[in-house]
N, C-alpha and C positions, 0 to 999 in steps of 0.2 A: 703242296701247297694248297691252302684252302682260299677260296674266293666266295667271303660271305656277301651276298647282295641284299641289303636291308632296303626299307622304304614303306609307305604308306599301302594299304591296298589299294589296287589299280594305278600303282605307281610304274609300272615297267619292270617288275623284277623277273619274271618268269620269260618274257621278250627277251631280255638282255640277257639272262641265263642261257637260254638254249641259242641265241647268236653267239655268244662267246664259245658255246660246245660246238656250234656249226663251223669255227673258224679257228680253231684249236684244238690240232690233232690230240688224240689220247686222253682228251678232257672229258669229265663226266659230271651230270649235275645229279646230286644227291638231295633231295627235297624234303627239308625236316618236317612239312605239312603231312607228310604221309605217315608218319609215327603218330602224329594228332589222330587223323582220320582213323587209324586201328583204335586207338585208345576210346574214341567216341563210339564207335561200333560196338565195342565190347561193353558199353556201360547202357543202363536203362536210359531211354530218351530224357526223362525227367532229370537225369544226373549230368546230363551233356551242358557244360559249361563250357568256358575258354580252355582248351586242352593246354595251354600255356602254364595254366596255375598246376597242373599235376605234375608232381616230383618226378614221375614216371615220363613225362614228355622231355623233360629237361635231362634226364639221366639217359634216356635213350637217343636222343639227338647226339648227344656228347660221345656216348660209345660207338655209336654206328659212325659219325664223322671220325674219331679216333683212330677206328679201326682201318677205315677207308685209307686214311693220310699215313699210316704205317705199312699198308699193304699194296697199295695202288700207287702206280708210278705215275700216272697224269695228274694234272690239275683236278681238284674238286671242287664242285661250283654248287653253292647253297642258296636257293632265293627263299629268303624268308622275313616277314617283318616281325621284328622282334624289339620293342619299345621299353620294356620294364627294365630299370637298370641290374638289379639282383639276377633277373634270369639272363641277361647278356652275361654277366659275368659267370654264370654258372655254365653255361654253353662257350660261347666266344673266349670268355676270359680263360676257363679251365683248360681249353684248346691251347691258348699261346703258354699258358704256363706248363704244359705238357712238352712244350720244345717245338711245336708245330709252327711253320709259316702260316701266318694267319692275315689276309687282307680284307679288311671291313668296307664296304661302300654303302651309302644311304645315299639312294636316289630320292630327290626332293623335287618338289612342282610346285606353283602355285594351286591354291586350293580349287580355283575354277578348272584347271588343267585336269587336276584328277578328277574332278566330279564328271568334266566331259569324257574322260577315258573308261571311266565306270559305267557311262551310260551306254557307250559304243559297246561296251561287253556285257550289257543286259538283255542282248537278245530280244530286242523290241519291247522289253518291259520297262524300260527306263532304268530309274535307280530304286524300283521296287523290290528287287531281288538283290540288292547291295545295301540292305539296311545296315547290317553290322558295319560294313566297311566305311558307310556313311557316318554312323555314329562315333565312330573312332578316328575320323580323319584329322579333327583338329588337334585332338590329342598327339596322333601319330607326328605331325609335321612341328607340333611344338617340341616333343621330345628328341626327334631325331635331329634338330639343329643344333643339339647340344654337342659340346667338344667329344663326350664319351663315344658318341655314335658318328664320328668321323671316320674315313674322308667322305665328304659330301659332293656329289656329283647332281648338278642342277639339270633337269632333262626337260623343260618347257619349249625349248626353242631347237632342241638336237634331236636327231633320228635314233632310231634303235642301235643301227651298226655305229653310229659315233658314239654312244653311251660306252658300247663294248670296246672300242677303240680307247676311248679315257681309261676304262678299268685296267683294260691290257697293259697300257703304257705305265700307269702308276705302279702296277705290280711287276713291270720288267720283262712281259710277255710278248711274243710276236705272233700276231693273228695272221691267218691267210687272208689276201685281199679279199675285199667285198665285192662280188661280181653281179650281184643282185641288181636288176632293173627295177624301176618303179612297181610295175606290175607284180614280179616275181616276189619282191619284198612284201607287198600288201598281201598275197596270197599265202604266203609263209607265215605272216603274223595271224592270219585267219584261222590257218590249220593248226597253229600252236594255242591260240585262243580256245578252239573248240576242242583240243585234247584235254585241255585242263578245266572245263567245266564240271562243278560238283552238282551232283543230283541228291545228296544226302545230307 
């Protein structure tokens, strides 16, 4: 089973993915962004645009997830913003056509909520280091509200564990109980955020 967690940049995809992994024994996070990072590092800096525009990214993501779903017994979790309908069909759609059980979720929130989350992860620099995410925010929210990108999960007034509960329930999965207190939950979110900071 594939759980593709979509949403705007700063929408909580990574936090939800790792909360699911923590509470779903045998599950694994396969982050499609790493394929893009590799392609960027191969290319001269002046040629680095949106790596999703590269056919190699879409093909690579499909092949890695197809292999994982065929060969790995646990649930596969893919947190990735993907809003171009044609690219969505080349990845998520192809995986469905290949016979895999794919559950897609778009995490949605009000614009102000996403901007606040982006500011929080800006390491004291506000939104300056999140300029790409801010530029794409309105388009992301508009596209992801469409029916092609359902199922929609609204996250403004729910916690990360509650988002994971909603995703698992919809996919017919049973998560282990969430035993984190407020402090442990906060520290876990900080640790996950720090592990996913990009410096290139």
